[in-house]
GUMIDO-181749 format. One record per residue (C-alpha): residue number from 0; x, y, z. Coordinates in nm, 3 decimals, m for minus. Example, Ala and Ser with C-alpha at 12.3 -4.5 7.8 and 13.67 -1.06 7.14 Angstrom:
   seq        px        py        pz
     0     1.230    m0.450     0.780
     1     1.367    m0.106     0.714
***
This chain:
   seq        px        py        pz
     0     9.823    m5.989    12.969
     1     9.829    m6.138    12.620
     2     9.532    m6.372    12.537
     3     9.628    m6.722    12.444
     4     9.543    m6.794    12.079
     5     9.384    m7.131    12.000
     6     9.533    m7.326    11.717
     7     9.289    m7.545    11.517
     8     9.294    m7.736    11.194
     9     9.117    m7.623    10.881
    10     8.864    m7.900    10.920
    11     8.797    m7.806    11.283
    12     8.742    m7.445    11.186
    13     8.510    m7.533    10.900
    14     8.317    m7.771    11.123
    15     8.288    m7.506    11.393
    16     8.152    m7.254    11.144
    17     7.916    m7.522    11.011
    18     7.779    m7.581    11.362
    19     7.741    m7.209    11.428
    20     7.543    m7.159    11.106
    21     7.337    m7.477    11.148
    22     7.228    m7.366    11.498
    23     7.125    m7.023    11.375
    24     6.749    m7.038    11.330
    25     6.754    m6.719    11.125
    26     6.959    m6.890    10.856
    27     6.746    m7.205    10.844
    28     6.468    m7.032    10.648
    29     6.566    m6.713    10.473
    30     6.467    m6.526    10.157
    31     6.743    m6.361     9.957
    32     6.700    m6.144     9.653
    33     6.961    m6.085     9.392
    34     7.058    m6.118     9.029
    35     7.134    m6.456     8.870
    36     7.479    m6.515     8.723
    37     7.674    m6.828     8.625
    38     7.350    m7.022     8.578
    39     7.404    m7.393     8.507
    40     7.163    m7.687     8.490
    41     7.336    m8.017     8.556
    42     7.229    m8.333     8.365
    43     7.111    m8.471     8.699
    44     6.851    m8.192     8.715
    45     7.025    m7.990     8.988
    46     7.069    m7.615     8.931
    47     7.379    m7.419     9.025
    48     7.393    m7.041     9.016
    49     7.536    m6.734     9.186
    50     7.323    m6.459     9.338
    51     7.480    m6.114     9.332
    52     7.404    m5.754     9.406
    53     7.611    m5.438     9.366
    54     7.866    m5.542     9.628
    55     7.863    m5.918     9.692
    56     7.799    m6.265     9.554
    57     7.651    m6.579     9.705
    58     7.687    m6.934     9.577
    59     7.366    m7.134     9.564
    60     7.238    m7.477     9.467
    61     6.883    m7.598     9.390
    62     6.839    m7.972     9.390
    63     6.627    m8.147     9.126
    64     6.331    m8.208     9.358
    65     6.296    m7.834     9.418
    66     6.393    m7.731     9.062
    67     6.111    m7.940     8.911
    68     5.854    m7.707     9.072
    69     5.990    m7.392     8.902
    70     5.723    m7.203     8.707
    71     5.973    m7.010     8.495
    72     6.306    m7.063     8.325
    73     6.588    m6.890     8.519
    74     6.844    m6.696     8.313
    75     7.155    m6.492     8.381
    76     7.064    m6.134     8.459
    77     6.719    m6.219     8.596
    78     6.636    m6.077     8.939
    79     6.484    m6.336     9.171
    80     6.386    m6.404     9.529
    81     6.532    m6.732     9.652
    82     6.408    m6.901     9.968
    83     6.603    m7.169    10.148
    84     6.867    m7.234    10.413
    85     7.230    m7.133    10.456
    86     7.478    m7.411    10.521
    87     7.851    m7.472    10.503
    88     8.024    m7.700    10.258
    89     8.296    m7.815    10.497
    90     8.520    m7.978    10.240
    91     8.549    m7.653    10.046
    92     8.526    m7.416    10.334
    93     8.246    m7.224    10.171
    94     7.892    m7.151    10.268
    95     7.605    m7.139    10.022
    96     7.231    m7.108     9.995
    97     7.034    m7.431     9.940
    98     6.728    m7.306     9.750
    99     6.389    m7.463     9.814
   100     6.184    m7.213     9.612
   101     6.263    m6.937     9.366
   102     6.041    m6.674     9.203
   103     6.104    m6.371     8.986
   104     6.172    m6.068     9.205
   105     5.921    m5.799     9.283
   106     5.547    m5.756     9.236
   107     5.407    m5.958     8.952
   108     5.653    m6.245     8.980
   109     5.396    m6.486     8.837
   110     5.317    m6.236     8.566
   111     5.681    m6.244     8.454
   112     5.666    m6.623     8.432
   113     5.337    m6.590     8.244
   114     5.487    m6.345     7.995
   115     5.789    m6.565     7.940
   116     5.580    m6.875     7.863
   117     5.341    m6.672     7.648
   118     5.628    m6.538     7.442
   119     5.777    m6.885     7.392
   120     5.450    m7.052     7.289
   121     5.364    m6.766     7.057
   122     5.701    m6.804     6.887
   123     5.620    m7.174     6.832
   124     5.294    m7.080     6.659
   125     5.050    m7.215     6.917
   126     4.848    m6.891     6.900
   127     4.839    m6.879     6.519
   128     4.481    m6.818     6.390
   129     4.553    m7.066     6.109
   130     4.525    m7.349     6.365
   131     4.191    m7.232     6.510
   132     3.913    m7.483     6.444
   133     3.558    m7.359     6.372
   134     3.287    m7.444     6.623
   135     3.003    m7.671     6.506
   136     2.682    m7.480     6.439
   137     2.458    m7.744     6.598
   138     2.662    m7.966     6.836
   139     2.508    m8.293     6.946
   140     2.739    m8.331     7.248
   141     2.901    m8.059     7.462
   142     3.176    m8.168     7.704
   143     3.264    m7.948     8.003
   144     3.599    m7.965     8.183
   145     3.578    m7.776     8.513
   146     3.526    m7.820     8.887
   147     3.228    m8.036     8.984
   148     3.087    m7.762     9.208
   149     3.074    m7.384     9.211
   150     2.904    m7.100     9.028
   151     3.093    m7.162     8.702
   152     2.967    m7.515     8.641
   153     2.614    m7.422     8.753
   154     2.604    m7.130     8.510
   155     2.736    m7.341     8.221
   156     2.491    m7.628     8.275
   157     2.191    m7.399     8.329
   158     2.258    m7.195     8.016
   159     2.320    m7.502     7.799
   160     1.993    m7.657     7.917
   161     1.798    m7.335     7.864
   162     1.941    m7.246     7.525
   163     1.979    m7.587     7.361
   164     1.814    m7.865     7.564
   165     1.855    m8.124     7.286
   166     2.236    m8.126     7.332
   167     2.392    m8.407     7.534
   168     2.608    m8.241     7.804
   169     2.897    m8.441     7.953
   170     3.067    m8.302     8.266
   171     3.429    m8.406     8.322
   172     3.509    m8.284     8.677
   173     3.869    m8.181     8.754
   174     4.062    m7.973     9.004
   175     4.099    m7.619     8.871
   176     4.365    m7.491     9.112
   177     4.636    m7.627     9.332
   178     4.901    m7.890     9.288
   179     4.822    m8.145     9.019
   180     4.529    m7.947     8.876
   181     4.705    m7.865     8.550
   182     4.779    m8.233     8.493
   183     4.414    m8.324     8.555
   184     4.290    m8.062     8.306
   185     4.536    m8.176     8.039
   186     4.448    m8.542     8.094
   187     4.074    m8.468     8.071
   188     4.124    m8.299     7.732
   189     4.334    m8.591     7.611
   190     4.076    m8.851     7.719
   191     3.785    m8.662     7.562
   192     3.972    m8.663     7.232
   193     4.073    m9.027     7.263
   194     3.712    m9.136     7.329
   195     3.571    m8.878     7.083
   196     3.335    m8.746     7.350
   197     3.198    m8.416     7.235
   198     3.160    m8.196     6.930
   199     3.291    m7.901     7.133
   200     3.469    m7.875     7.471
   201     3.435    m7.595     7.727
   202     3.741    m7.567     7.955
   203     3.745    m7.318     8.240
   204     3.658    m7.201     8.589
   205     3.531    m6.897     8.775
   206     3.731    m6.589     8.862
   207     4.013    m6.555     9.115
   208     4.364    m6.426     9.168
   209     4.648    m6.499     8.931
   210     4.754    m6.775     9.166
   211     4.402    m6.926     9.152
   212     4.400    m6.918     8.772
   213     4.757    m7.039     8.734
   214     4.665    m7.394     8.627
   215     4.544    m7.245     8.298
   216     4.882    m7.077     8.250
   217     5.069    m7.407     8.267
   218     5.245    m7.529     7.953
   219     5.097    m7.880     7.985
   220     4.744    m7.738     7.957
   221     4.838    m7.515     7.665
   222     4.982    m7.805     7.468
   223     4.684    m8.030     7.546
   224     4.447    m7.764     7.410
   225     4.659    m7.717     7.098
   226     4.669    m8.093     7.032
   227     4.291    m8.133     7.068
   228     4.105    m8.236     6.753
   229     3.779    m8.125     6.913
   230     3.724    m7.746     6.911
   231     3.784    m7.592     7.256
   232     3.632    m7.282     7.414
   233     3.841    m7.135     7.695
   234     3.634    m6.980     7.974
   235     3.864    m6.880     8.259
   236     3.780    m6.616     8.517
   237     3.624    m6.280     8.442
   238     3.622    m6.070     8.127
   239     3.947    m5.893     8.223
   240     4.133    m6.219     8.299
   241     4.355    m6.358     8.025
   242     4.537    m6.689     8.055
   243     4.764    m6.885     7.823
   244     4.472    m7.123     7.764
   245     4.272    m6.832     7.617
   246     4.535    m6.768     7.350
   247     4.572    m7.134     7.248
   248     4.201    m7.224     7.250
   249     3.995    m7.210     6.932
   250     3.773    m6.948     7.094
   251     3.806    m6.741     7.411
   252     3.494    m6.663     7.612
   253     3.506    m6.375     7.862
   254     3.320    m6.581     8.126
   255     3.197    m6.940     8.173
   256     2.841    m6.820     8.109
   257     2.946    m6.661     7.781
   258     3.121    m6.987     7.684
   259     2.793    m7.177     7.717
   260     2.618    m6.917     7.500
   261     2.892    m6.941     7.236
   262     2.893    m7.321     7.235
   263     2.529    m7.374     7.136
   264     2.259    m7.185     6.944
   265     1.943    m7.054     7.108
   266     1.656    m7.288     7.019
   267     1.397    m7.017     7.076
   268     1.580    m6.793     6.832
   269     1.612    m7.081     6.586
   270     1.239    m7.145     6.609
   271     1.171    m6.778     6.533
   272     1.408    m6.784     6.238
   273     1.245    m7.101     6.101
   274     0.900    m6.950     6.143
   275     1.016    m6.635     5.967
   276     1.172    m6.835     5.684
   277     0.853    m7.041     5.652
   278     0.639    m6.728     5.632
   279     0.873    m6.572     5.376
   280     0.864    m6.891     5.169
   281     0.485    m6.899     5.169
   282     0.476    m6.532     5.070
   283     0.715    m6.593     4.781
   284     0.517    m6.898     4.666
   285     0.190    m6.706     4.682
   286     0.342    m6.421     4.484
   287     0.482    m6.663     4.223
   288     0.144    m6.837     4.188
   289    m0.036    m6.506     4.143
   290     0.210    m6.406     3.870
   291     0.165    m6.742     3.699
   292    m0.214    m6.713     3.720
   293    m0.204    m6.364     3.572
   294     0.022    m6.481     3.290
   295    m0.212    m6.775     3.221
   296    m0.515    m6.545     3.213
   297    m0.340    m6.318     2.963
   298    m0.251    m6.614     2.742
   299    m0.606    m6.747     2.750
   300    m0.736    m6.410     2.621
   301    m0.489    m6.398     2.334
   302    m0.644    m6.436     1.983
   303    m0.424    m6.737     1.923
   304    m0.595    m6.909     2.214
   305    m0.951    m6.782     2.168
   306    m0.977    m6.922     1.806
   307    m0.791    m7.235     1.892
   308    m1.098    m7.460     1.930
   309    m1.235    m7.349     1.591
   310    m0.909    m7.423     1.418
   311    m0.898    m7.763     1.582
   312    m1.245    m7.842     1.441
   313    m1.132    m7.735     1.093
   314    m0.821    m7.948     1.115
   315    m1.029    m8.243     1.236
   316    m1.259    m8.218     0.930
   317    m0.960    m8.186     0.701
   318    m0.799    m8.486     0.865
   319    m1.114    m8.694     0.814
   320    m1.126    m8.598     0.447
   321    m0.760    m8.677     0.397
   322    m0.808    m9.017     0.562
   323    m1.110    m9.090     0.334
   324    m0.917    m8.986     0.022
   325    m0.625    m9.199     0.133
   326    m0.847    m9.504     0.181
   327    m1.003    m9.458    m0.166
   328    m0.665    m9.424    m0.329
   329    m0.542    m9.733    m0.151
   330    m0.849    m9.932    m0.263
   331    m0.797    m9.830    m0.627
   332    m0.430    m9.918    m0.605
   333    m0.503   m10.261    m0.463
   334    m0.773   m10.339    m0.727
   335    m0.537   m10.246    m1.007
   336    m0.256   m10.464    m0.881
   337    m0.493   m10.748    m0.786
   338    m0.607   m10.770    m1.152
   339    m0.247   m10.767    m1.275
   340    m0.162   m11.042    m1.028
   341    m0.457   m11.252    m1.150
   342    m0.340   m11.226    m1.512
   343     0.014   m11.327    m1.414
   344    m0.119   m11.617    m1.211
   345    m0.320   m11.745    m1.511
   346    m0.013   m11.733    m1.734
   347     0.195   m11.906    m1.469
   348    m0.067   m12.178    m1.421
   349    m0.076   m12.249    m1.792
   350     0.297   m12.315    m1.785
   351     0.293   m12.510    m1.460
   352     0.368   m12.883    m1.472
   353     0.094   m12.926    m1.218
   354    m0.157   m12.803    m1.475
   355    m0.046   m13.082    m1.712
   356    m0.091   m13.333    m1.435
   357    m0.450   m13.219    m1.387
   358    m0.514   m13.310    m1.750
   359    m0.416   m13.676    m1.691
   360    m0.042   m13.666    m1.730
   361     0.205   m13.804    m1.473
   362     0.565   m13.729    m1.370
   363     0.799   m14.028    m1.324
   364     1.117   m14.021    m1.118
   365     1.371   m14.266    m0.985
   366     1.407   m14.328    m0.607
   367     1.697   m14.079    m0.595
   368     1.471   m13.810    m0.745
   369     1.617   m13.822    m1.098
   370     1.353   m13.753    m1.364
   371     1.263   m14.067    m1.557
   372     1.273   m13.963    m1.923
   373     1.353   m14.297    m2.101
   374     1.287   m14.670    m2.054
   375     1.659   m14.708    m2.090
   376     1.685   m14.577    m1.731
   377     1.486   m14.880    m1.612
   378     1.540   m15.248    m1.588
   379     1.293   m15.519    m1.494
   380     1.219   m15.507    m1.123
   381     1.337   m15.142    m1.081
   382     1.125   m14.922    m0.864
   383     1.016   m14.570    m0.958
   384     0.762   m14.310    m0.852
   385     0.471   m14.153    m1.036
   386     0.355   m13.804    m0.938
   387    m0.013   m13.751    m1.028
   388    m0.229   m13.442    m0.987
   389    m0.357   m13.547    m0.646
   390    m0.066   m13.752    m0.508
   391     0.214   m14.003    m0.570
   392     0.230   m14.376    m0.646
   393     0.523   m14.615    m0.587
   394     0.567   m14.845    m0.891
   395     0.775   m15.148    m1.005
   396     0.874   m15.227    m1.363
   397     0.747   m15.574    m1.447
   398     0.866   m15.555    m1.802
   399     1.057   m15.296    m2.000
   400     0.976   m15.249    m2.372
   401     1.122   m14.982    m2.597
   402     0.914   m14.850    m2.888
***
């Protein structure tokens, strides 16, 4: 007997398949591995790609909310493991994988993401030694960005206090793993620079798995370290652990304890060096003084020095004699010229009008100072002046007679 065949519409069939798939618990949460092809990132932030293997292909979509949590940049040809749910797009009659999470395929998936970011940042020059800032020799303030509890922070604080107790240590507690930890670390570095808190910054945490250390492999942390004006020491994990932060930082310490030792000098060692330098300085000064004393002793025994006092006495006697001779010569010179001056003074006095006045003569002049030489210069009642040997007399012409 022939079975009756049901006739349905396309929409009914697609809806039926949709319901079958939606009620399949196995397809609600499934991991699928394959190779990426036809990768496209929509302006909205959604990602569309095809997963394929040797025999088949599968259409997939990853919405923006899930795509924002990707720790690597997907590319065509990359093998990945995608986790999500299978559902049917009824309008198109196709089923596809709605991806919630995607990681590089195989062991070391995080390592592949790490290598990819490392390669990109290195190409930008973030690891270039030319950008490494020197650490201050004697920092006044040391800032520490790490978890508020745990062996790492205890080791850092203890070593800083023991080695260099005069430094001011500022702890900036942050999450060092888990969601949001990378943002906290980057923000702490930014704030420390903005407030100029610290001459050097230690950024790090204790050891752990690659997942535990992943915050220090985030690009946001790498760029915050590179942008820091304050020198940064990266101290993440154990000696064998390397993170992106280690390559960008100005100095990489193998452990948090080593970071504290690199950040500050040892005061005990400094004290020994100062004491040694002081002792060496005193030794050099003592040696220099001994050499100077020996040289002075040799000079004092030299004939030029031993007869020096005698020659000084001779020169003193000679100086006295020269001074005496000079005084005698000066006296003779003055006497000679004093006599000549006296003769000249006598001659000058004989010719002086004042000498004539002393013999009873007088000098007459008009009020304007004109010499009065004739009675014709006078009229009755005119005034004139007589200069005598010992003074002057104001006179008035009563009468004027001409001889």
